[in-house]
PDBQT receptor file of N, H, CA, C and O in Angstrom, charges set to zero:
ATOM      1  N   MET A   1      19.871 138.818 165.194  1.00  0.00    +0.000 N 
ATOM      2  CA  MET A   1      19.056 139.625 163.906  1.00  0.00    +0.000 C 
ATOM      3  C   MET A   1      20.103 140.873 163.444  1.00  0.00    +0.000 C 
ATOM      4  O   MET A   1      20.738 141.630 164.179  1.00  0.00    +0.000 OA
ATOM      5  N   THR A   2      20.069 140.834 162.326  1.00  0.00    +0.000 N 
ATOM      6  H   THR A   2      19.553 140.220 161.728  1.00  0.00    +0.000 HD
ATOM      7  CA  THR A   2      20.772 142.036 161.543  1.00  0.00    +0.000 C 
ATOM      8  C   THR A   2      19.851 142.604 160.718  1.00  0.00    +0.000 C 
ATOM      9  O   THR A   2      18.988 142.073 160.019  1.00  0.00    +0.000 OA
ATOM     10  N   THR A   3      20.266 144.259 160.956  1.00  0.00    +0.000 N 
ATOM     11  H   THR A   3      20.967 144.689 161.524  1.00  0.00    +0.000 HD
ATOM     12  CA  THR A   3      19.169 145.500 160.574  1.00  0.00    +0.000 C 
ATOM     13  C   THR A   3      19.362 145.234 158.919  1.00  0.00    +0.000 C 
ATOM     14  O   THR A   3      20.529 145.102 158.552  1.00  0.00    +0.000 OA
ATOM     15  N   PRO A   4      18.446 145.155 158.025  1.00  0.00    +0.000 N 
ATOM     16  CA  PRO A   4      18.886 145.416 156.306  1.00  0.00    +0.000 C 
ATOM     17  C   PRO A   4      19.307 146.745 156.244  1.00  0.00    +0.000 C 
ATOM     18  O   PRO A   4      18.828 147.754 156.762  1.00  0.00    +0.000 OA
ATOM     19  N   GLU A   5      20.817 146.494 155.133  1.00  0.00    +0.000 N 
ATOM     20  H   GLU A   5      21.206 145.675 154.713  1.00  0.00    +0.000 HD
ATOM     21  CA  GLU A   5      21.133 147.534 155.171  1.00  0.00    +0.000 C 
ATOM     22  C   GLU A   5      20.351 148.925 154.216  1.00  0.00    +0.000 C 
ATOM     23  O   GLU A   5      20.649 150.118 154.148  1.00  0.00    +0.000 OA
ATOM     24  N   ALA A   6      19.454 148.263 153.688  1.00  0.00    +0.000 N 
ATOM     25  H   ALA A   6      19.212 147.294 153.743  1.00  0.00    +0.000 HD
ATOM     26  CA  ALA A   6      18.224 149.583 152.815  1.00  0.00    +0.000 C 
ATOM     27  C   ALA A   6      18.012 150.655 154.164  1.00  0.00    +0.000 C 
ATOM     28  O   ALA A   6      18.069 151.881 154.254  1.00  0.00    +0.000 OA
ATOM     29  N   LEU A   7      17.783 149.726 155.005  1.00  0.00    +0.000 N 
ATOM     30  H   LEU A   7      17.737 148.730 154.931  1.00  0.00    +0.000 HD
ATOM     31  CA  LEU A   7      17.140 150.395 156.374  1.00  0.00    +0.000 C 
ATOM     32  C   LEU A   7      17.555 151.416 157.092  1.00  0.00    +0.000 C 
ATOM     33  O   LEU A   7      16.978 152.397 157.560  1.00  0.00    +0.000 OA
ATOM     34  N   ILE A   8      19.285 150.820 157.120  1.00  0.00    +0.000 N 
ATOM     35  H   ILE A   8      19.754 150.023 156.740  1.00  0.00    +0.000 HD
ATOM     36  CA  ILE A   8      20.242 151.994 157.747  1.00  0.00    +0.000 C 
ATOM     37  C   ILE A   8      20.448 152.981 156.765  1.00  0.00    +0.000 C 
ATOM     38  O   ILE A   8      20.312 154.196 156.910  1.00  0.00    +0.000 OA
ATOM     39  N   THR A   9      20.784 152.372 155.762  1.00  0.00    +0.000 N 
ATOM     40  H   THR A   9      20.894 151.386 155.644  1.00  0.00    +0.000 HD
ATOM     41  CA  THR A   9      20.916 153.738 154.440  1.00  0.00    +0.000 C 
ATOM     42  C   THR A   9      19.633 154.426 154.831  1.00  0.00    +0.000 C 
ATOM     43  O   THR A   9      20.000 155.447 155.414  1.00  0.00    +0.000 OA
ATOM     44  N   THR A  10      18.333 154.391 154.808  1.00  0.00    +0.000 N 
ATOM     45  H   THR A  10      18.036 153.562 154.335  1.00  0.00    +0.000 HD
ATOM     46  CA  THR A  10      17.524 155.347 154.690  1.00  0.00    +0.000 C 
ATOM     47  C   THR A  10      17.316 156.351 156.007  1.00  0.00    +0.000 C 
ATOM     48  O   THR A  10      17.022 157.543 156.101  1.00  0.00    +0.000 OA
ATOM     49  N   TYR A  11      17.629 155.235 157.042  1.00  0.00    +0.000 N 
ATOM     50  H   TYR A  11      17.868 154.267 156.965  1.00  0.00    +0.000 HD
ATOM     51  CA  TYR A  11      17.488 156.236 158.447  1.00  0.00    +0.000 C 
ATOM     52  C   TYR A  11      18.899 157.393 158.442  1.00  0.00    +0.000 C 
ATOM     53  O   TYR A  11      18.926 158.412 159.132  1.00  0.00    +0.000 OA
ATOM     54  N   GLU A  12      19.784 157.041 157.694  1.00  0.00    +0.000 N 
ATOM     55  H   GLU A  12      19.763 156.213 157.134  1.00  0.00    +0.000 HD
ATOM     56  CA  GLU A  12      21.108 157.252 157.960  1.00  0.00    +0.000 C 
ATOM     57  C   GLU A  12      20.879 159.317 156.992  1.00  0.00    +0.000 C 
ATOM     58  O   GLU A  12      21.016 160.505 157.281  1.00  0.00    +0.000 OA
ATOM     59  N   ARG A  13      20.461 158.404 155.787  1.00  0.00    +0.000 N 
ATOM     60  H   ARG A  13      20.350 157.439 155.552  1.00  0.00    +0.000 HD
ATOM     61  CA  ARG A  13      19.744 159.818 155.012  1.00  0.00    +0.000 C 
ATOM     62  C   ARG A  13      18.593 160.801 155.520  1.00  0.00    +0.000 C 
ATOM     63  O   ARG A  13      18.485 161.961 155.122  1.00  0.00    +0.000 OA
ATOM     64  N   TRP A  14      17.707 160.166 156.491  1.00  0.00    +0.000 N 
ATOM     65  H   TRP A  14      17.795 159.223 156.814  1.00  0.00    +0.000 HD
ATOM     66  CA  TRP A  14      16.582 160.889 156.860  1.00  0.00    +0.000 C 
ATOM     67  C   TRP A  14      17.295 161.662 158.243  1.00  0.00    +0.000 C 
ATOM     68  O   TRP A  14      16.587 162.565 158.687  1.00  0.00    +0.000 OA
ATOM     69  N   HIS A  15      18.277 161.488 158.800  1.00  0.00    +0.000 N 
ATOM     70  H   HIS A  15      18.853 160.754 158.439  1.00  0.00    +0.000 HD
ATOM     71  CA  HIS A  15      18.971 161.896 159.818  1.00  0.00    +0.000 C 
ATOM     72  C   HIS A  15      19.833 162.979 159.722  1.00  0.00    +0.000 C 
ATOM     73  O   HIS A  15      20.079 163.925 160.469  1.00  0.00    +0.000 OA
ATOM     74  N   ARG A  16      20.496 162.399 157.931  1.00  0.00    +0.000 N 
ATOM     75  H   ARG A  16      20.296 161.630 157.324  1.00  0.00    +0.000 HD
ATOM     76  CA  ARG A  16      21.333 163.804 157.812  1.00  0.00    +0.000 C 
ATOM     77  C   ARG A  16      20.425 164.939 157.070  1.00  0.00    +0.000 C 
ATOM     78  O   ARG A  16      20.808 166.109 157.058  1.00  0.00    +0.000 OA
ATOM     79  N   ALA A  17      19.317 164.575 156.508  1.00  0.00    +0.000 N 
ATOM     80  H   ALA A  17      19.006 163.624 156.518  1.00  0.00    +0.000 HD
ATOM     81  CA  ALA A  17      18.540 165.748 155.819  1.00  0.00    +0.000 C 
ATOM     82  C   ALA A  17      17.718 166.266 157.410  1.00  0.00    +0.000 C 
ATOM     83  O   ALA A  17      16.507 166.113 157.251  1.00  0.00    +0.000 OA
ATOM     84  N   GLY A  18      17.994 166.749 158.671  1.00  0.00    +0.000 N 
ATOM     85  H   GLY A  18      18.978 166.873 158.800  1.00  0.00    +0.000 HD
ATOM     86  CA  GLY A  18      17.336 166.960 159.742  1.00  0.00    +0.000 C 
ATOM     87  C   GLY A  18      16.097 166.154 160.162  1.00  0.00    +0.000 C 
ATOM     88  O   GLY A  18      15.115 166.750 160.604  1.00  0.00    +0.000 OA
ATOM     89  N   ARG A  19      16.115 164.715 160.028  1.00  0.00    +0.000 N 
ATOM     90  H   ARG A  19      16.912 164.231 159.669  1.00  0.00    +0.000 HD
ATOM     91  CA  ARG A  19      15.155 164.369 160.327  1.00  0.00    +0.000 C 
ATOM     92  C   ARG A  19      13.799 164.766 160.060  1.00  0.00    +0.000 C 
ATOM     93  O   ARG A  19      13.108 164.820 161.077  1.00  0.00    +0.000 OA
ATOM     94  N   PRO A  20      13.244 165.047 159.028  1.00  0.00    +0.000 N 
ATOM     95  CA  PRO A  20      12.102 165.889 158.860  1.00  0.00    +0.000 C 
ATOM     96  C   PRO A  20      10.530 165.196 159.015  1.00  0.00    +0.000 C 
ATOM     97  O   PRO A  20      10.357 164.001 158.776  1.00  0.00    +0.000 OA
ATOM     98  N   THR A  21       9.810 165.781 159.294  1.00  0.00    +0.000 N 
ATOM     99  H   THR A  21       9.951 166.752 159.488  1.00  0.00    +0.000 HD
ATOM    100  CA  THR A  21       8.522 164.960 159.772  1.00  0.00    +0.000 C 
ATOM    101  C   THR A  21       7.577 164.333 158.482  1.00  0.00    +0.000 C 
ATOM    102  O   THR A  21       8.049 164.623 157.383  1.00  0.00    +0.000 OA
ATOM    103  N   GLN A  22       6.842 163.857 158.459  1.00  0.00    +0.000 N 
ATOM    104  H   GLN A  22       6.459 163.621 159.352  1.00  0.00    +0.000 HD
ATOM    105  CA  GLN A  22       6.017 163.089 157.710  1.00  0.00    +0.000 C 
ATOM    106  C   GLN A  22       5.327 164.505 157.264  1.00  0.00    +0.000 C 
ATOM    107  O   GLN A  22       4.984 165.517 157.874  1.00  0.00    +0.000 OA
ATOM    108  N   VAL A  23       5.284 163.960 155.529  1.00  0.00    +0.000 N 
ATOM    109  H   VAL A  23       5.563 163.137 155.034  1.00  0.00    +0.000 HD
ATOM    110  CA  VAL A  23       4.390 164.653 154.741  1.00  0.00    +0.000 C 
ATOM    111  C   VAL A  23       2.885 164.778 155.151  1.00  0.00    +0.000 C 
ATOM    112  O   VAL A  23       2.474 163.618 155.183  1.00  0.00    +0.000 OA
ATOM    113  N   PRO A  24       1.611 165.842 155.562  1.00  0.00    +0.000 N 
ATOM    114  CA  PRO A  24       0.645 165.423 156.141  1.00  0.00    +0.000 C 
ATOM    115  C   PRO A  24      -0.012 164.890 154.885  1.00  0.00    +0.000 C 
ATOM    116  O   PRO A  24       0.347 164.921 153.708  1.00  0.00    +0.000 OA
ATOM    117  N   SER A  25      -1.085 164.392 155.487  1.00  0.00    +0.000 N 
ATOM    118  H   SER A  25      -1.376 164.367 156.443  1.00  0.00    +0.000 HD
ATOM    119  CA  SER A  25      -1.766 163.362 154.684  1.00  0.00    +0.000 C 
ATOM    120  C   SER A  25      -3.181 163.811 154.429  1.00  0.00    +0.000 C 
ATOM    121  O   SER A  25      -3.739 164.369 155.374  1.00  0.00    +0.000 OA
ATOM    122  N   LYS A  26      -3.778 163.675 153.433  1.00  0.00    +0.000 N 
ATOM    123  H   LYS A  26      -3.325 163.222 152.666  1.00  0.00    +0.000 HD
ATOM    124  CA  LYS A  26      -5.066 164.805 152.403  1.00  0.00    +0.000 C 
ATOM    125  C   LYS A  26      -5.986 163.671 153.225  1.00  0.00    +0.000 C 
ATOM    126  O   LYS A  26      -5.604 162.501 153.220  1.00  0.00    +0.000 OA
ATOM    127  N   TRP A  27      -7.327 164.090 153.999  1.00  0.00    +0.000 N 
ATOM    128  H   TRP A  27      -7.637 165.041 154.003  1.00  0.00    +0.000 HD
ATOM    129  CA  TRP A  27      -8.176 163.427 154.288  1.00  0.00    +0.000 C 
ATOM    130  C   TRP A  27      -9.447 163.840 153.497  1.00  0.00    +0.000 C 
ATOM    131  O   TRP A  27      -9.320 164.810 152.751  1.00  0.00    +0.000 OA
ATOM    132  N   ASN A  28     -10.781 163.166 153.571  1.00  0.00    +0.000 N 
ATOM    133  H   ASN A  28     -10.884 162.378 154.177  1.00  0.00    +0.000 HD
ATOM    134  CA  ASN A  28     -11.696 164.006 153.101  1.00  0.00    +0.000 C 
ATOM    135  C   ASN A  28     -12.710 163.985 153.837  1.00  0.00    +0.000 C 
ATOM    136  O   ASN A  28     -13.347 162.931 153.847  1.00  0.00    +0.000 OA
ATOM    137  N   LEU A  29     -13.252 165.276 154.797  1.00  0.00    +0.000 N 
ATOM    138  H   LEU A  29     -12.735 166.132 154.789  1.00  0.00    +0.000 HD
ATOM    139  CA  LEU A  29     -14.312 165.322 155.444  1.00  0.00    +0.000 C 
ATOM    140  C   LEU A  29     -15.644 164.619 155.209  1.00  0.00    +0.000 C 
ATOM    141  O   LEU A  29     -16.084 163.838 156.052  1.00  0.00    +0.000 OA
ATOM    142  N   GLN A  30     -16.356 164.913 153.962  1.00  0.00    +0.000 N 
ATOM    143  H   GLN A  30     -15.998 165.548 153.277  1.00  0.00    +0.000 HD
ATOM    144  CA  GLN A  30     -17.230 163.874 153.631  1.00  0.00    +0.000 C 
ATOM    145  C   GLN A  30     -17.408 162.356 154.013  1.00  0.00    +0.000 C 
ATOM    146  O   GLN A  30     -18.380 161.746 154.458  1.00  0.00    +0.000 OA
ATOM    147  N   SER A  31     -15.863 161.875 153.616  1.00  0.00    +0.000 N 
ATOM    148  H   SER A  31     -15.073 162.371 153.255  1.00  0.00    +0.000 HD
ATOM    149  CA  SER A  31     -16.286 160.820 153.957  1.00  0.00    +0.000 C 
ATOM    150  C   SER A  31     -16.000 160.110 155.466  1.00  0.00    +0.000 C 
ATOM    151  O   SER A  31     -16.579 159.076 155.799  1.00  0.00    +0.000 OA
ATOM    152  N   TRP A  32     -15.166 160.709 156.210  1.00  0.00    +0.000 N 
ATOM    153  H   TRP A  32     -14.696 161.549 155.940  1.00  0.00    +0.000 HD
ATOM    154  CA  TRP A  32     -14.819 160.965 157.567  1.00  0.00    +0.000 C 
ATOM    155  C   TRP A  32     -16.430 160.724 158.227  1.00  0.00    +0.000 C 
ATOM    156  O   TRP A  32     -16.938 159.891 158.977  1.00  0.00    +0.000 OA
ATOM    157  N   THR A  33     -16.898 161.928 157.506  1.00  0.00    +0.000 N 
ATOM    158  H   THR A  33     -16.486 162.605 156.896  1.00  0.00    +0.000 HD
ATOM    159  CA  THR A  33     -18.136 162.318 158.342  1.00  0.00    +0.000 C 
ATOM    160  C   THR A  33     -19.323 161.036 158.451  1.00  0.00    +0.000 C 
ATOM    161  O   THR A  33     -19.961 160.681 159.441  1.00  0.00    +0.000 OA
ATOM    162  N   LYS A  34     -19.363 160.342 156.639  1.00  0.00    +0.000 N 
ATOM    163  H   LYS A  34     -18.844 160.630 155.835  1.00  0.00    +0.000 HD
ATOM    164  CA  LYS A  34     -20.108 159.654 156.671  1.00  0.00    +0.000 C 
ATOM    165  C   LYS A  34     -20.035 158.061 157.435  1.00  0.00    +0.000 C 
ATOM    166  O   LYS A  34     -20.940 157.354 157.879  1.00  0.00    +0.000 OA
ATOM    167  N   GLN A  35     -19.054 157.925 157.392  1.00  0.00    +0.000 N 
ATOM    168  H   GLN A  35     -18.319 158.500 157.032  1.00  0.00    +0.000 HD
ATOM    169  CA  GLN A  35     -18.496 156.751 158.720  1.00  0.00    +0.000 C 
ATOM    170  C   GLN A  35     -18.638 157.232 160.079  1.00  0.00    +0.000 C 
ATOM    171  O   GLN A  35     -18.927 156.440 160.976  1.00  0.00    +0.000 OA
ATOM    172  N   LEU A  36     -18.472 158.372 160.287  1.00  0.00    +0.000 N 
ATOM    173  H   LEU A  36     -18.237 159.016 159.559  1.00  0.00    +0.000 HD
ATOM    174  CA  LEU A  36     -18.118 158.533 161.869  1.00  0.00    +0.000 C 
ATOM    175  C   LEU A  36     -19.172 160.171 162.118  1.00  0.00    +0.000 C 
ATOM    176  O   LEU A  36     -18.768 161.164 162.723  1.00  0.00    +0.000 OA
ATOM    177  N   GLY A  37     -20.283 160.046 161.582  1.00  0.00    +0.000 N 
ATOM    178  H   GLY A  37     -20.611 159.240 161.090  1.00  0.00    +0.000 HD
ATOM    179  CA  GLY A  37     -21.156 161.041 161.974  1.00  0.00    +0.000 C 
ATOM    180  C   GLY A  37     -21.411 161.757 163.339  1.00  0.00    +0.000 C 
ATOM    181  O   GLY A  37     -21.949 162.855 163.481  1.00  0.00    +0.000 OA
ATOM    182  N   GLN A  38     -20.843 160.797 164.483  1.00  0.00    +0.000 N 
ATOM    183  H   GLN A  38     -20.405 159.905 164.368  1.00  0.00    +0.000 HD
ATOM    184  CA  GLN A  38     -21.012 161.179 165.981  1.00  0.00    +0.000 C 
ATOM    185  C   GLN A  38     -20.277 162.727 165.953  1.00  0.00    +0.000 C 
ATOM    186  O   GLN A  38     -20.748 163.789 166.361  1.00  0.00    +0.000 OA
ATOM    187  N   TYR A  39     -18.920 162.452 165.308  1.00  0.00    +0.000 N 
ATOM    188  H   TYR A  39     -18.537 161.590 164.977  1.00  0.00    +0.000 HD
ATOM    189  CA  TYR A  39     -17.647 163.534 165.331  1.00  0.00    +0.000 C 
ATOM    190  C   TYR A  39     -17.496 164.417 164.322  1.00  0.00    +0.000 C 
ATOM    191  O   TYR A  39     -16.418 164.860 163.929  1.00  0.00    +0.000 OA
ATOM    192  N   GLU A  40     -18.884 164.753 163.774  1.00  0.00    +0.000 N 
ATOM    193  H   GLU A  40     -19.760 164.393 164.094  1.00  0.00    +0.000 HD
ATOM    194  CA  GLU A  40     -19.259 165.728 162.592  1.00  0.00    +0.000 C 
ATOM    195  C   GLU A  40     -18.240 167.249 162.864  1.00  0.00    +0.000 C 
ATOM    196  O   GLU A  40     -17.586 167.894 162.045  1.00  0.00    +0.000 OA
ATOM    197  N   GLY A  41     -18.479 167.504 164.631  1.00  0.00    +0.000 N 
ATOM    198  H   GLY A  41     -19.011 166.980 165.297  1.00  0.00    +0.000 HD
ATOM    199  CA  GLY A  41     -18.455 168.557 164.674  1.00  0.00    +0.000 C 
ATOM    200  C   GLY A  41     -17.164 168.703 164.721  1.00  0.00    +0.000 C 
ATOM    201  O   GLY A  41     -16.651 169.546 163.984  1.00  0.00    +0.000 OA
ATOM    202  N   PHE A  42     -16.458 168.016 165.484  1.00  0.00    +0.000 N 
ATOM    203  H   PHE A  42     -16.874 167.332 166.083  1.00  0.00    +0.000 HD
ATOM    204  CA  PHE A  42     -15.170 167.142 165.671  1.00  0.00    +0.000 C 
ATOM    205  C   PHE A  42     -14.289 167.697 164.131  1.00  0.00    +0.000 C 
ATOM    206  O   PHE A  42     -13.600 168.693 163.910  1.00  0.00    +0.000 OA
ATOM    207  N   PHE A  43     -14.624 166.754 163.434  1.00  0.00    +0.000 N 
ATOM    208  H   PHE A  43     -15.184 165.945 163.613  1.00  0.00    +0.000 HD
ATOM    209  CA  PHE A  43     -13.962 167.197 161.844  1.00  0.00    +0.000 C 
ATOM    210  C   PHE A  43     -14.239 168.408 161.334  1.00  0.00    +0.000 C 
ATOM    211  O   PHE A  43     -13.422 168.987 160.618  1.00  0.00    +0.000 OA
ATOM    212  N   ASN A  44     -15.440 168.934 161.650  1.00  0.00    +0.000 N 
ATOM    213  H   ASN A  44     -16.104 168.463 162.232  1.00  0.00    +0.000 HD
ATOM    214  CA  ASN A  44     -15.687 170.784 161.059  1.00  0.00    +0.000 C 
ATOM    215  C   ASN A  44     -14.659 171.747 161.940  1.00  0.00    +0.000 C 
ATOM    216  O   ASN A  44     -14.309 172.884 161.623  1.00  0.00    +0.000 OA
ATOM    217  N   GLY A  45     -14.355 171.177 162.852  1.00  0.00    +0.000 N 
ATOM    218  H   GLY A  45     -14.640 170.253 163.109  1.00  0.00    +0.000 HD
ATOM    219  CA  GLY A  45     -13.196 171.884 163.654  1.00  0.00    +0.000 C 
ATOM    220  C   GLY A  45     -12.015 172.650 163.430  1.00  0.00    +0.000 C 
ATOM    221  O   GLY A  45     -11.501 173.740 163.681  1.00  0.00    +0.000 OA
ATOM    222  N   LEU A  46     -11.703 170.872 162.463  1.00  0.00    +0.000 N 
ATOM    223  H   LEU A  46     -12.121 169.986 162.260  1.00  0.00    +0.000 HD
ATOM    224  CA  LEU A  46     -10.150 171.082 161.672  1.00  0.00    +0.000 C 
ATOM    225  C   LEU A  46      -9.748 172.053 161.017  1.00  0.00    +0.000 C 
ATOM    226  O   LEU A  46      -8.624 172.546 161.112  1.00  0.00    +0.000 OA
ATOM    227  N   LYS A  47     -10.879 172.517 160.088  1.00  0.00    +0.000 N 
ATOM    228  H   LYS A  47     -11.792 172.116 160.011  1.00  0.00    +0.000 HD
ATOM    229  CA  LYS A  47     -10.896 173.575 159.047  1.00  0.00    +0.000 C 
ATOM    230  C   LYS A  47      -9.331 173.379 158.391  1.00  0.00    +0.000 C 
ATOM    231  O   LYS A  47      -8.594 174.301 158.041  1.00  0.00    +0.000 OA
ATOM    232  N   THR A  48      -9.029 171.904 158.321  1.00  0.00    +0.000 N 
ATOM    233  H   THR A  48      -9.628 171.156 158.605  1.00  0.00    +0.000 HD
ATOM    234  CA  THR A  48      -7.990 171.674 156.928  1.00  0.00    +0.000 C 
ATOM    235  C   THR A  48      -8.440 170.191 156.189  1.00  0.00    +0.000 C 
ATOM    236  O   THR A  48      -9.122 169.284 156.667  1.00  0.00    +0.000 OA
ATOM    237  N   ASP A  49      -7.984 170.266 155.237  1.00  0.00    +0.000 N 
ATOM    238  H   ASP A  49      -7.430 171.003 154.850  1.00  0.00    +0.000 HD
ATOM    239  CA  ASP A  49      -7.827 168.813 154.585  1.00  0.00    +0.000 C 
ATOM    240  C   ASP A  49      -6.541 167.758 154.436  1.00  0.00    +0.000 C 
ATOM    241  O   ASP A  49      -6.356 166.703 153.828  1.00  0.00    +0.000 OA
ATOM    242  N   ARG A  50      -5.591 168.787 155.499  1.00  0.00    +0.000 N 
ATOM    243  H   ARG A  50      -5.741 169.644 155.993  1.00  0.00    +0.000 HD
ATOM    244  CA  ARG A  50      -4.351 167.683 155.681  1.00  0.00    +0.000 C 
ATOM    245  C   ARG A  50      -3.964 167.484 156.793  1.00  0.00    +0.000 C 
ATOM    246  O   ARG A  50      -3.919 168.553 157.401  1.00  0.00    +0.000 OA
ATOM    247  N   ILE A  51      -3.505 166.255 157.675  1.00  0.00    +0.000 N 
ATOM    248  H   ILE A  51      -3.542 165.386 157.180  1.00  0.00    +0.000 HD
ATOM    249  CA  ILE A  51      -3.318 166.239 158.821  1.00  0.00    +0.000 C 
ATOM    250  C   ILE A  51      -1.809 165.611 159.115  1.00  0.00    +0.000 C 
ATOM    251  O   ILE A  51      -1.639 164.564 158.489  1.00  0.00    +0.000 OA
ATOM    252  N   ASP A  52      -0.825 165.961 159.819  1.00  0.00    +0.000 N 
ATOM    253  H   ASP A  52      -0.962 166.812 160.328  1.00  0.00    +0.000 HD
ATOM    254  CA  ASP A  52       0.312 165.087 159.883  1.00  0.00    +0.000 C 
ATOM    255  C   ASP A  52       0.227 164.218 161.273  1.00  0.00    +0.000 C 
ATOM    256  O   ASP A  52      -0.503 164.766 162.099  1.00  0.00    +0.000 OA
ATOM    257  N   ARG A  53       0.705 163.208 161.634  1.00  0.00    +0.000 N 
ATOM    258  H   ARG A  53       1.298 162.762 160.963  1.00  0.00    +0.000 HD
ATOM    259  CA  ARG A  53       1.224 162.502 162.540  1.00  0.00    +0.000 C 
ATOM    260  C   ARG A  53       1.075 163.593 164.007  1.00  0.00    +0.000 C 
ATOM    261  O   ARG A  53       0.176 163.599 164.849  1.00  0.00    +0.000 OA
ATOM    262  N   LYS A  54       2.310 164.461 163.917  1.00  0.00    +0.000 N 
ATOM    263  H   LYS A  54       3.040 164.457 163.234  1.00  0.00    +0.000 HD
ATOM    264  CA  LYS A  54       2.083 165.318 165.096  1.00  0.00    +0.000 C 
ATOM    265  C   LYS A  54       0.657 165.717 165.710  1.00  0.00    +0.000 C 
ATOM    266  O   LYS A  54       0.130 165.229 166.710  1.00  0.00    +0.000 OA
ATOM    267  N   GLN A  55       0.113 166.816 164.793  1.00  0.00    +0.000 N 
ATOM    268  H   GLN A  55       0.540 167.213 163.981  1.00  0.00    +0.000 HD
ATOM    269  CA  GLN A  55      -1.155 167.101 164.544  1.00  0.00    +0.000 C 
ATOM    270  C   GLN A  55      -2.306 165.994 165.202  1.00  0.00    +0.000 C 
ATOM    271  O   GLN A  55      -3.163 166.302 166.031  1.00  0.00    +0.000 OA
ATOM    272  N   ALA A  56      -2.140 164.915 164.737  1.00  0.00    +0.000 N 
ATOM    273  H   ALA A  56      -1.445 164.664 164.064  1.00  0.00    +0.000 HD
ATOM    274  CA  ALA A  56      -3.426 163.847 165.115  1.00  0.00    +0.000 C 
ATOM    275  C   ALA A  56      -2.942 163.502 166.619  1.00  0.00    +0.000 C 
ATOM    276  O   ALA A  56      -3.796 163.163 167.437  1.00  0.00    +0.000 OA
ATOM    277  N   VAL A  57      -1.744 163.576 166.947  1.00  0.00    +0.000 N 
ATOM    278  H   VAL A  57      -1.050 163.852 166.282  1.00  0.00    +0.000 HD
ATOM    279  CA  VAL A  57      -1.147 163.167 168.416  1.00  0.00    +0.000 C 
ATOM    280  C   VAL A  57      -2.227 164.318 169.225  1.00  0.00    +0.000 C 
ATOM    281  O   VAL A  57      -3.250 164.046 169.854  1.00  0.00    +0.000 OA
ATOM    282  N   GLN A  58      -1.636 165.633 168.975  1.00  0.00    +0.000 N 
ATOM    283  H   GLN A  58      -0.805 165.854 168.464  1.00  0.00    +0.000 HD
ATOM    284  CA  GLN A  58      -2.071 166.441 169.570  1.00  0.00    +0.000 C 
ATOM    285  C   GLN A  58      -3.434 166.348 169.676  1.00  0.00    +0.000 C 
ATOM    286  O   GLN A  58      -3.937 166.358 170.800  1.00  0.00    +0.000 OA
ATOM    287  N   LEU A  59      -4.153 166.255 168.643  1.00  0.00    +0.000 N 
ATOM    288  H   LEU A  59      -3.745 166.247 167.730  1.00  0.00    +0.000 HD
ATOM    289  CA  LEU A  59      -5.490 166.379 168.742  1.00  0.00    +0.000 C 
ATOM    290  C   LEU A  59      -6.838 164.881 169.494  1.00  0.00    +0.000 C 
ATOM    291  O   LEU A  59      -8.055 164.874 169.680  1.00  0.00    +0.000 OA
ATOM    292  N   ALA A  60      -5.518 163.668 169.739  1.00  0.00    +0.000 N 
ATOM    293  H   ALA A  60      -4.529 163.674 169.588  1.00  0.00    +0.000 HD
ATOM    294  CA  ALA A  60      -6.188 162.590 169.976  1.00  0.00    +0.000 C 
ATOM    295  C   ALA A  60      -6.538 162.821 171.783  1.00  0.00    +0.000 C 
ATOM    296  O   ALA A  60      -5.860 163.368 172.652  1.00  0.00    +0.000 OA
ATOM    297  N   PRO A  61      -7.766 162.202 171.841  1.00  0.00    +0.000 N 
ATOM    298  CA  PRO A  61      -8.362 162.416 173.398  1.00  0.00    +0.000 C 
ATOM    299  C   PRO A  61      -7.137 161.612 174.378  1.00  0.00    +0.000 C 
ATOM    300  O   PRO A  61      -7.254 161.575 175.603  1.00  0.00    +0.000 OA
TER     301      PRO A  61
């Protein structure tokens, strides 16, 4: 299997930039609570409207 040149170039650029983490994603408390109301207390405890992968992993059970 050959790795696409665009993937190699993108990886190299990311690596040279110091391997920055993902920009946090915006999420909507009302939407999540509407769908998963049993977790409303957990969602309210986040006290933020943005979350990144590192935070999600730390918060996951």
